[in-house]
C-alpha positions in Angstrom: -26.0 -21.7 -13.8 -27.5 -22.1 -17.5 -29.4 -25.2 -17.9 -27.8 -27.3 -21.0 -29.7 -29.2 -23.6 -30.0 -33.2 -22.6 -28.4 -33.8 -26.3 -25.2 -31.7 -25.2 -22.4 -33.3 -23.2 -20.2 -30.3 -22.8 -20.1 -26.6 -21.5 -17.9 -23.6 -21.7 -17.7 -22.1 -18.2 -17.0 -18.5 -18.3 -16.3 -15.5 -16.0 -13.8 -17.6 -13.8 -10.9 -15.8 -12.4 -7.1 -16.3 -13.5 -4.7 -18.6 -12.0 -7.4 -20.0 -9.4 -7.8 -23.9 -8.9 -11.2 -25.2 -9.8 -13.4 -28.4 -9.5 -16.6 -29.0 -11.3 -19.6 -31.2 -10.9 -22.2 -31.7 -13.2 -26.0 -32.2 -12.2 -28.9 -33.9 -14.2 -32.3 -32.5 -14.1 -35.5 -33.4 -15.8 -39.1 -32.5 -15.3 -39.4 -34.8 -11.9 -36.5 -32.8 -10.1 -32.8 -32.8 -9.9 -30.7 -35.8 -9.4 -27.3 -36.4 -7.5 -24.0 -34.4 -8.8 -21.6 -36.3 -10.6 -18.2 -36.8 -8.5 -15.8 -33.9 -8.7 -13.7 -33.3 -11.6 -10.0 -33.4 -11.2 -8.5 -30.1 -9.9 -7.9 -27.6 -12.8 -5.9 -24.4 -12.6 -7.1 -21.5 -14.9 -4.6 -19.4 -17.0 -2.4 -16.5 -15.7 -3.3 -12.9 -16.5 -2.4 -9.7 -16.0 -3.4 -8.4 -12.8 -6.1 -5.8 -12.9 -6.4 -4.7 -9.1 -4.3 -1.9 -8.0 -3.4 -1.9 -4.1 -5.5 0.5 -1.6 -4.8 2.3 0.9 -1.8 4.3 -0.3 -0.1 6.3 2.4 3.0 6.8 4.4 5.0 9.9 5.6 7.0 10.1 8.3 10.6 8.3 8.4 13.8 10.1 9.1 15.4 13.1 7.2 16.1 12.4 3.4 13.4 9.5 3.2 10.4 9.6 1.4 8.1 6.2 3.1 5.3 5.0 1.0 2.9 2.1 2.5 0.0 0.4 0.7 -2.6 -2.6 1.6 -1.3 -5.6 -0.3 -3.1 -7.5 -3.0 -4.7 -10.8 -1.9 -3.3 -13.8 -3.5 -6.5 -14.6 -5.2 -6.3 -11.4 -6.8 -2.5 -11.5 -8.1 -3.6 -13.3 -11.4 -0.2 -15.4 -11.6 3.3 -16.2 -10.7 6.0 -13.7 -10.4 3.8 -11.0 -8.7 5.0 -7.6 -7.2 4.6 -4.0 -6.7 5.8 -0.9 -9.0 5.9 2.2 -6.9 6.2 5.2 -9.0 6.5 9.0 -7.1 7.6 12.5 -8.4 8.3 15.8 -6.4 4.8 17.4 -6.4 4.7 20.0 -9.6 7.7 17.9 -11.2 6.7 15.8 -14.6 9.2 12.9 -14.1 8.3 10.1 -12.3 10.7 7.8 -10.3 10.0 4.0 -10.8 11.2 1.2 -8.2 10.1 -2.5 -8.4 9.3 -4.1 -5.1 9.6 -7.9 -6.0 8.3 -9.3 -2.7 4.8 -10.7 -2.4 4.1 -9.5 1.1 5.5 -6.1 0.9 3.4 -3.1 1.9 6.2 -0.5 2.4 9.0 1.0 0.3 11.4 3.5 1.2 13.3 5.8 -0.8 16.4 7.4 0.7 18.2 10.4 -1.3 20.1 13.0 0.6 18.6 15.9 -1.8 15.1 15.4 -0.4 14.1 18.5 1.8 12.1 17.9 5.2 8.4 17.5 4.5 8.3 17.8 0.7 5.1 16.8 -1.0 5.1 13.9 -3.4 2.9 12.6 -5.9 2.7 9.0 -5.5 1.2 5.7 -7.2 1.6 2.1 -6.5 0.9 -0.4 -9.3 1.3 -4.3 -9.5 2.7 -6.8 -12.1 3.1 -10.4 -12.4 5.1 -12.8 -15.0 2.5 -11.8 -17.5 2.8 -8.3 -17.7 2.3 -4.8 -15.6 -1.0 -4.2 -14.4 -3.2 -1.4 -12.9 -2.2 1.6 -11.1 -3.6 3.1 -7.8 -5.0 6.7 -8.2 -1.8 9.6 -7.2 -1.9 10.3 -3.2 0.4 13.0 -1.9 2.7 11.8 0.8 5.4 14.4 2.6 9.1 12.9 3.3 10.3 12.9 6.6 11.0 15.7 9.2 14.1 16.8 10.2 15.2 17.8 13.9 14.5 21.2 15.3 17.2 23.3 14.3 17.1 26.0 17.1 16.6 26.0 20.6 13.3 27.4 22.6 13.9 31.2 23.5 12.9 33.3 27.0 13.6 30.0 29.5 12.8 31.0 32.8 12.5 29.7 36.4 10.7 30.5 39.6 11.0 29.1 42.5 7.3 27.6 43.6 8.6 25.6 46.7 11.3 24.1 48.6 11.0 21.3 46.3 9.8 22.4 43.1 10.6 24.9 40.5 8.1 26.3 37.5 10.3 26.4 34.3 8.7 28.2 31.2 9.6 29.0 27.6 8.5 30.7 24.6 7.7 27.7 21.9 9.6 27.1 18.8 7.3 28.1 16.0 6.4 25.7 13.3 8.6 25.3 10.3 7.6 23.8 6.9 11.4 22.3 6.6 11.8 20.6 10.1 7.8 20.3 10.6 5.8 20.1 14.4 7.7 20.0 17.6 6.5 17.3 19.6 8.0 17.8 22.9 10.4 19.5 25.0 13.1 18.1 27.3 14.0 19.9 30.5 17.4 19.9 32.1 18.3 21.1 35.3 21.7 21.3 37.2 
């Protein structure tokens, strides 16, 4: 800290974080050295301010059909800058000009799910997440691209055939279902026999 003239009996401490409790001590010094510090002052909380740190790691995807799942890394308490902290989630279909805005009032939240039957599976959305508190709206994250949920496969595998390989085993084969932009990738198959 800056050394203050010996005839001065007060100082302004700057560059403190908003909405944080501080206590202060004063130490006297001269050409011989530094004396013992004073007893700590009473705790003093700085005033609240609009939050300036946006959430990070904006991602998401997955979820069910007709859902857009958005996730983020929550902002730590020391960066919330005041009471009434929450998140602002903004999203729009890729290529659209109109943003949809949602408010998530929980400090601990790290996820928002938008449900709408008009969302087609695996549709790309532009997403940004911001912060607010009782002092106002703060910073928004940069835009991330997140895809809506997939749909279940709409067709059955074709060309199923079976070949007996032993007294206790049959080899079953089929043609794979091609990737479809609307339903997504096939994660597995179920083989049934009777």
